[in-house]
C-alpha positions in Angstrom: -3.7 -38.2 12.2 -5.0 -36.6 9.0 -7.8 -34.9 10.9 -5.5 -33.6 13.6 -3.1 -32.2 10.9 -6.0 -30.6 9.0 -7.2 -29.0 12.3 -3.7 -27.7 12.9 -3.5 -26.2 9.4 -6.9 -24.6 9.9 -5.7 -23.2 13.2 -2.5 -21.7 11.6 -4.5 -20.1 8.7 -7.0 -18.6 11.2 -4.2 -17.2 13.3 -4.6 -19.3 16.4 -1.4 -18.8 18.4 -1.5 -22.2 20.0 -1.7 -23.8 16.6 1.2 -21.6 15.3 3.4 -22.4 18.3 2.7 -26.2 18.0 3.4 -26.1 14.3 6.8 -24.4 14.8 7.6 -27.0 17.6 6.8 -29.8 15.2 9.1 -28.3 12.6 11.9 -27.7 15.1 11.7 -31.3 16.3 11.6 -32.5 12.7 8.7 -34.8 13.3 7.0 -36.9 10.6 4.0 -34.6 10.7 6.1 -31.5 10.0 6.8 -32.2 6.3 3.1 -32.7 5.5 2.2 -29.6 7.6 4.6 -27.5 5.6 3.3 -28.8 2.3 -0.3 -27.9 3.2 0.7 -24.4 4.5 2.8 -23.5 1.5 0.0 -22.3 -0.8 -0.8 -19.6 1.9 2.7 -18.2 2.0 4.5 -15.4 0.1 2.8 -12.3 1.5 4.8 -11.2 4.6 7.7 -8.8 4.8 10.6 -10.6 6.5 13.0 -8.2 8.2 16.3 -9.6 9.4 18.1 -7.8 12.3 21.7 -8.7 12.8 24.9 -7.3 14.4 27.5 -8.0 17.0 26.6 -9.0 20.6 25.7 -6.0 22.8 24.5 -3.9 19.8 21.0 -3.6 21.2 19.3 -5.8 18.6 16.6 -7.2 21.0 15.6 -3.8 22.3 15.5 -2.4 18.7 13.3 -5.3 17.5 11.1 -4.8 20.6 10.5 -1.2 19.8 10.0 -1.8 16.0 7.5 -4.6 16.6 5.5 -2.4 19.1 5.5 0.5 16.6 4.1 -1.6 13.7 1.6 -3.4 16.0 0.2 -0.1 17.2 -0.1 1.0 13.6 -2.4 -1.9 13.0 0.1 -4.4 11.5 0.1 -8.0 12.4 3.7 -8.6 13.7 5.7 -11.6 14.7 9.3 -12.0 16.1 11.6 -14.9 15.7 14.5 -14.5 18.1 17.3 -17.0 17.4 19.1 -17.7 20.7 22.2 -19.7 21.5 21.5 -23.3 22.5 21.6 -24.5 26.1 24.6 -26.9 26.4 22.3 -29.2 28.5 18.8 -29.2 27.0 19.8 -27.9 23.5 16.9 -25.5 23.8 17.0 -21.7 23.4 18.6 -19.8 26.3 15.8 -17.2 26.0 18.1 -14.3 26.9 16.4 -12.0 24.3 13.0 -12.2 26.0 14.4 -10.2 29.0 14.9 -7.3 26.6 11.6 -7.6 24.8 9.3 -6.7 27.7 7.1 -4.3 25.8 6.2 -6.9 23.1 5.7 -9.7 25.7 3.1 -7.5 27.4 1.5 -6.9 24.0 -0.6 -10.0 23.3 -0.9 -9.0 19.6 2.7 -9.6 18.9 3.8 -13.2 18.5 7.2 -13.9 19.9 9.1 -17.2 19.4 12.6 -18.0 20.5 14.5 -20.7 18.5 17.7 -22.5 19.5 20.6 -22.6 17.0 21.2 -26.3 17.8 24.7 -26.1 16.4 23.8 -24.1 13.3 26.3 -21.4 12.3 25.6 -18.1 10.4 23.3 -16.6 13.1 20.1 -18.5 12.3 18.7 -21.9 13.2 18.3 -24.7 10.6 14.5 -24.4 10.9 14.2 -20.6 11.0 13.1 -20.4 7.4 10.3 -22.9 8.0 9.1 -21.1 11.1 8.9 -17.9 9.1 6.8 -19.7 6.5 4.3 -20.8 9.2 4.0 -17.2 10.4 3.6 -16.1 6.8 0.7 -18.6 6.3 -0.8 -17.4 9.6 -1.2 -13.9 8.1 1.6 -12.0 9.8 2.4 -9.0 7.6 5.8 -8.4 9.2 8.1 -11.0 10.6 11.2 -9.7 12.4 14.1 -12.2 12.6 16.8 -11.4 15.2 20.0 -13.4 14.7 21.9 -14.9 17.5 24.6 -12.3 17.7 27.8 -14.2 16.9 29.5 -11.4 15.0 31.1 -11.6 11.6 29.8 -15.0 10.5 26.1 -13.9 10.6 25.5 -13.6 6.9 22.9 -16.4 6.5 20.1 -14.0 7.2 20.5 -12.4 3.8 19.1 -15.7 2.3 16.0 -15.5 4.5 15.0 -11.8 4.8 13.5 -9.3 2.3 15.2 -6.5 4.2 18.4 -6.8 6.2 19.2 -4.3 9.0 22.7 -4.3 10.4 23.0 -2.8 13.9 26.3 -1.3 15.0 27.3 0.7 18.0 30.2 3.1 18.7 32.9 2.2 21.1 33.8 -1.3 19.9 37.3 -0.4 18.9 37.8 -0.7 15.2 34.2 -0.5 14.2 34.8 -1.0 10.5 36.8 -4.1 11.1 33.9 -5.4 13.2 31.5 -5.2 10.3 33.7 -6.7 7.6 33.7 -10.3 6.3 30.3 -10.2 4.7 28.3 -8.1 7.2 28.9 -4.9 5.2 27.6 -6.4 2.0 24.4 -7.8 3.4 23.1 -4.5 4.9 20.1 -2.9 3.2 20.7 -0.2 5.8 22.7 0.3 8.9 21.4 1.5 12.3 23.9 3.1 14.6 22.3 2.2 17.9 23.2 3.9 21.2 24.1 6.9 19.1 24.1 9.2 22.2 27.5 7.6 23.0 30.8 9.3 22.1 32.1 8.1 18.8 28.8 7.8 16.9 29.7 10.7 14.6 33.0 9.1 13.8 31.4 5.7 13.2 28.8 7.4 10.8 31.7 9.1 8.9 33.6 5.8 8.7 30.6 3.9 7.4 29.8 6.6 4.9 33.4 6.5 3.6 33.3 2.7 3.1 29.9 2.8 1.4 31.0 5.6 -0.9 33.5 3.2 -2.5 30.6 1.0 -3.8 29.4 1.7 -7.3 25.6 1.8 -7.4 24.1 1.3 -10.8 21.0 3.3 -11.8 17.9 2.0 -10.0 19.9 0.1 -7.4 19.1 0.5 -3.7 21.4 2.9 -1.9 22.4 1.7 1.6 21.3 4.2 4.2 22.9 4.9 7.6 20.4 5.8 10.4 21.0 6.7 14.1 18.9 5.5 17.0 18.7 5.2 20.7 16.4 2.2 21.0 16.0 2.3 24.8 14.4 5.7 24.4 12.6 5.0 21.2 14.6 7.6 19.3 15.0 6.9 15.6 12.4 4.2 15.4 10.1 6.2 13.0 13.0 6.7 10.6 13.9 3.0 10.7 10.2 2.1 10.0 10.1 4.6 7.1 13.3 3.2 5.5 12.1 -0.4 5.9 8.8 0.5 4.2 10.7 2.4 1.4 12.9 -0.7 0.9 9.8 -2.9 0.7 8.4 -0.6 -2.0 11.7 -0.7 -3.9 11.7 -4.5 -3.8 8.2 -4.6 -5.3 9.1 -2.2 -8.1 12.5 -3.8 -9.0 13.7 -7.2 -10.1 15.7 -7.4 -6.9 12.5 -8.3 -5.0 12.0 -11.4 -7.1 15.6 -12.4 -6.6 15.2 -12.1 -2.9 12.2 -14.4 -2.9 14.0 -17.0 -5.0 16.8 -16.8 -2.5 14.4 -17.4 0.4 13.0 -20.5 -1.4 16.5 -21.7 -2.0 17.1 -21.5 1.7 13.9 -23.5 2.4 15.0 -26.2 -0.1 18.5 -26.2 1.5 17.1 -26.5 5.0 14.7 -29.3 4.0 17.5 -31.2 2.2 19.7 -30.8 5.3 16.9 -32.4 7.5 16.3 -35.2 5.0 20.0 -36.1 4.8 20.5 -36.0 8.5 17.5 -38.1 9.1 18.6 -40.6 6.4 22.1 -40.8 7.8 21.4 -41.1 11.5 17.6 -41.2 12.1 17.3 -41.4 15.9 20.6 -43.4 16.1 22.8 -41.1 18.1 24.9 -44.2 18.9 26.5 -44.2 15.5 27.7 -40.6 15.9 29.0 -41.5 19.4 31.0 -44.4 18.0 32.4 -42.3 15.2 33.4 -39.6 17.6 35.2 -42.2 19.8 37.1 -43.5 16.7 38.2 -40.0 15.9 39.4 -39.5 19.5 41.4 -42.7 19.2 42.8 -41.4 15.8 41.4 -44.5 14.1 39.6 -42.3 11.6 39.4 -38.6 10.7 36.1 -36.7 10.7 36.2 -36.2 6.9 36.6 -39.9 6.2 33.8 -40.7 8.7 31.5 -38.3 6.9 32.6 -39.7 3.5 31.9 -43.3 4.6 28.4 -42.3 5.7 27.8 -40.5 2.4 29.0 -43.6 0.4 26.7 -45.8 2.4 23.7 -43.6 1.8 24.4 -43.6 -2.0 24.9 -47.4 -1.9 21.6 -48.0 0.0 19.7 -45.8 -2.5 21.1 -47.7 -5.5 20.6 -51.2 -4.1 
């Protein structure tokens, strides 16, 4: 087992795509090997630029990510994409809908594309997304694009994972400013108005500018930009790339960059703790959850009490 794990680590560090894919699968499935794997890969991490792309469904995130990855790849960068998809209600795997709109990257063997299922996680990213990004970081990818699932206003978890957050908006959704409230506005390092050839893009630009003008930026702070693009035609891609590179440079030169990295490590700790607690509480015993669910249905117990009882049992087992 130790030799196979060492071979897997060597494969990841040397950029072997099969080893990378297998490592991410081990992490997603929360196998016994995955913890040791992450420990061994950790010293090789901390070098990539993680770019989160979020926004409402239908904003064109997948197409935009496809064009950005292709641009950076052609410029000689080593690029990976983590596309977080909704879970299949049957297999609990990723639906893989984003892959349909990433045809350019799928034809480019230099770009690594991985779909991940949310598996019940909220906030736009999967529980193991942070660990998957760490594997890609250790594998030497300079840029990792993380596309969130597209659930709307609740997609703010990406800010704890990405160095740079891009919020994609489109004209014609009705009350556009309402659509980007509840946290989305605050997490954007810059906005991209995609499908800007549609009517209403100038109005959306004006509304966004008005909202952003209310924020008081202290000297040296990053000023949130608003860019326009038509991803399907490749228009505006160069400006997005330039702004992302400018933000990366600002992170290097300011204390904000260190804060972002600490935030990313906090997310890794949180995710690891979640996996440990879930494994400790249930292990492979789905029957316990089934029984508790049935008791809730019969109104014999409420979900909070059920969770509290499990927690108390965990504490009791640890102290005995």
